[in-house]
C-alpha positions in Angstrom: 0.0 0.0 0.0 1.5 3.3 -1.0 1.4 6.5 1.0 -1.6 8.0 -0.9 -3.7 4.8 -0.3 -2.7 4.9 3.4 -3.7 8.5 3.7 -7.1 7.9 2.1 -7.6 4.9 4.3 -7.0 6.9 7.5 -9.1 9.7 6.3 -12.0 7.4 5.6 -11.6 5.7 9.0 -13.4 6.4 12.2 -10.7 8.7 13.5 -11.9 12.0 14.8 -11.5 15.1 12.6 -8.9 16.4 15.0 -6.7 13.4 14.6 -7.1 13.2 10.9 -5.5 16.7 10.6 -2.9 15.9 13.3 0.6 16.1 11.8 3.2 13.7 13.3 6.9 13.7 12.6 8.7 10.5 13.6 12.5 10.2 13.7 14.4 7.0 14.1 18.2 7.2 14.3 21.0 4.8 15.4 23.4 7.5 16.6 26.3 5.1 17.2 27.2 6.6 20.6 27.8 10.0 18.9 27.0 13.4 20.4 24.1 15.4 19.2 24.6 17.4 15.9 25.0 21.1 15.7 21.9 21.6 13.6 18.6 19.8 13.4 16.7 21.9 10.9 16.4 19.2 8.2 16.2 16.3 10.6 13.2 17.8 12.3 11.7 19.5 9.2 11.3 22.7 11.1 10.0 24.6 8.1 6.8 22.4 8.2 4.0 22.8 10.7 4.2 19.7 13.0 1.8 18.9 15.9 3.9 16.1 17.5 7.5 14.9 17.3 8.3 11.3 18.2 12.0 10.6 18.4 13.4 7.1 18.7 17.2 6.8 19.2 19.4 3.7 19.4 22.9 3.2 20.6 22.9 6.4 22.7 26.2 6.5 24.7 25.6 4.3 27.7 29.0 4.0 29.3 28.9 3.9 33.1 30.0 7.5 33.5 27.4 8.7 31.0 24.6 6.7 32.7 25.6 8.1 36.2 25.7 11.6 34.8 22.2 11.1 33.2 20.8 10.1 36.6 21.6 13.6 38.0 21.2 15.6 34.8 19.1 15.3 31.6 21.1 13.4 29.0 22.7 15.4 26.1 20.2 14.2 23.5 17.2 15.2 25.6 18.7 18.5 26.2 19.5 19.0 22.5 15.9 18.3 21.4 14.4 20.3 24.1 16.7 23.2 23.1 15.5 22.9 19.5 11.7 22.4 20.2 10.9 24.3 23.4 11.4 27.8 21.8 9.0 26.7 19.1 6.2 26.0 21.6 6.7 22.3 22.1 6.4 20.5 25.4 8.0 17.2 26.3 5.2 14.9 27.3 7.0 11.6 27.6 10.5 10.0 27.7 11.9 6.6 28.4 15.4 5.2 28.2 16.7 1.7 28.5 20.5 1.8 28.2 21.2 2.9 24.6 17.5 3.0 23.6 15.6 6.2 24.0 12.2 7.5 23.1 11.1 11.1 23.3 7.7 12.7 22.6 7.1 16.4 22.2 3.7 18.1 21.4 2.5 21.6 20.7 1.2 23.2 23.8 -2.3 23.6 22.4 -2.7 19.8 22.2 -1.7 19.1 25.8 -5.3 19.1 27.3 -6.2 16.4 24.7 -3.3 14.1 25.4 -4.0 11.8 28.3 -3.2 8.4 29.9 0.5 8.6 29.0 2.3 5.5 30.0 5.8 4.1 29.3 7.3 0.6 29.3 10.4 -1.3 28.2 11.5 -4.9 27.5 15.0 -6.2 27.5 15.9 -8.9 25.0 19.7 -8.9 25.0 21.5 -11.7 26.8 18.4 -13.8 27.2 16.4 -10.9 28.5 18.8 -9.8 31.2 20.6 -7.0 29.2 19.1 -3.9 27.7 21.4 -3.4 24.7 18.6 -4.9 22.6 14.8 -4.7 23.1 12.1 -2.2 23.0 10.9 1.0 24.7 7.3 2.1 24.4 5.2 5.2 25.0 1.4 5.0 24.7 -1.2 7.7 25.2 -4.7 8.9 24.3 -4.7 11.6 21.6 -8.1 13.2 21.1 -9.7 10.1 22.5 -7.7 7.6 20.3 -5.3 5.2 21.9 -1.9 5.4 20.1 1.3 3.5 20.9 4.9 4.2 19.8 7.4 1.4 19.9 11.1 2.0 19.4 13.1 -1.3 19.0 16.7 -2.3 18.5 16.7 -6.0 17.3 19.6 -8.4 16.9 22.0 -7.8 14.1 23.5 -10.1 11.3 21.9 -11.7 8.3 21.3 -15.1 9.9 19.3 -13.8 12.9 16.1 -12.9 11.0 14.1 -15.4 13.1 15.6 -14.1 16.3 14.5 -10.6 15.4 10.9 -11.8 14.9 11.1 -13.8 18.2 12.3 -10.7 20.1 9.6 -8.6 18.5 6.9 -11.1 19.5 8.3 -11.3 23.0 8.0 -7.5 23.4 4.4 -7.6 22.2 3.6 -10.4 24.7 5.3 -9.2 27.9 4.6 -5.4 27.8 1.6 -4.4 29.7 0.4 -0.9 30.7 -1.1 0.0 34.0 -4.7 1.4 34.3 -8.0 0.5 32.8 -7.1 1.6 29.2 -5.9 -0.8 26.6 -3.3 -3.0 28.4 -1.7 -4.6 25.4 0.3 -3.0 22.5 -1.8 -4.5 19.7 -5.1 -3.4 21.2 -4.4 0.3 20.5 -6.1 2.1 17.7 -2.8 2.9 16.0 0.7 1.4 16.6 3.9 2.8 15.2 6.7 0.3 15.2 10.2 1.7 14.3 13.8 1.6 15.3 17.0 -0.2 14.2 15.2 -3.4 13.3 18.3 -4.8 11.6 16.4 -6.7 8.8 18.7 -7.3 5.9 18.5 -8.0 2.1 18.5 -11.8 1.7 19.9 -13.9 -1.1 21.5 -11.2 -3.2 25.3 -10.8 -3.1 27.0 -7.5 -2.3 27.9 -6.7 -5.9 24.2 -7.2 -7.1 23.0 -5.0 -4.2 25.4 -2.2 -4.9 24.7 -2.3 -8.7 20.9 -2.1 -8.0 21.5 0.9 -5.7 23.8 2.7 -8.2 21.2 2.2 -11.0 18.3 3.3 -8.6 16.6 -0.1 -9.2 15.6 -0.3 -5.5 12.5 -2.4 -6.4 14.8 -5.3 -7.1 15.8 -5.3 -3.4 12.3 -4.9 -1.9 11.3 -8.5 -2.7 14.3 -9.9 -0.8 13.9 -7.6 2.2 13.7 -9.9 5.2 10.9 -7.9 6.8 8.8 -7.9 3.6 9.4 -11.7 3.3 8.3 -12.2 6.9 5.1 -10.1 6.4 3.9 -12.7 3.9 3.9 -15.5 6.4 4.0 -14.2 9.9 0.5 -13.5 11.2 1.7 -11.1 13.9 2.9 -8.7 11.1 -0.2 -8.7 9.0 -1.7 -5.6 10.5 1.4 -3.4 9.9 1.6 -1.2 6.9 4.8 0.3 5.5 5.2 3.2 3.1 7.2 2.8 -0.1 10.9 2.4 0.3 12.0 5.4 -1.8 15.4 5.8 -0.1 18.6 3.8 -0.4 19.5 1.1 2.1 21.0 2.9 5.1 23.4 0.2 6.3 26.3 0.8 6.4 27.9 4.0 5.4 31.4 5.2 6.2 31.3 7.8 9.0 30.0 11.2 8.0 29.5 10.2 4.3 27.1 8.6 1.9 29.7 6.0 0.8 29.0 2.4 1.6 31.4 0.6 4.0 34.9 0.8 2.4 36.7 -0.2 5.6 38.8 -3.3 5.8 38.2 -4.5 9.3 40.9 -6.6 11.0 40.1 -9.9 12.6 41.7 -11.2 15.8 44.5 -12.6 13.8 45.1 -9.6 11.5 43.2 -10.9 8.4 40.9 -8.6 6.5 37.2 -9.3 6.8 34.7 -8.8 3.9 33.1 -5.4 3.5 29.5 -5.2 4.7 26.7 -5.6 2.2 24.2 -2.7 2.1 20.9 -3.4 3.9 
């Protein structure tokens, strides 16, 4: 389903007129332990009227000294986004962090009376559920009477772990519960946004085929082998999720501060060069 079809579907749904006109800007970004950038104009699309910002980050620096500092002070990423959005009339209405996973929600002040029942939750899936380097953080709320849930996940990496990614996602859906009388389960909400560093890869095709398709802008050749698209055809738990057209190049993995795909030759333990990573 393309973006136009999705827009028409939502407009024809039972959503209230207020929510149909509600403009949401959602950001997902694996920051790779980096510090906040100097400018956020294009990232946040500050030249467009936005009602709510939802910002999901992965791999926020979570060294012990950083975590201890964040207990006493707001972390640098929260401070950064508050510094950008507060002068424009936005209020932070929710935040949750689990080690390197972070989820922030800001809304225009005029909407605050109509945003209620805000709850947060998290689920660890790293190291058999004992470590929070992987998992999901969630914020749910009622927006103009509609229950909406935002779920930021960081799932296991590597090509061969597609089933583990699906298992972890299913575990997050199963174990997360929200307090109160309103919609205790994630999938019972009116709308669920699932995003993050999901780590699904391009199956079957080799690195040279993938790079050639990217260079010729033949991205549709890669969609049919996208592990998430393949899973959606057979996994019942994914059937209700809709994704817009993939009109951007694969984002994994670029050289630092560039649009060039992985040119590094990583050294193994014994000094041998590993293969360069395939875009995904």
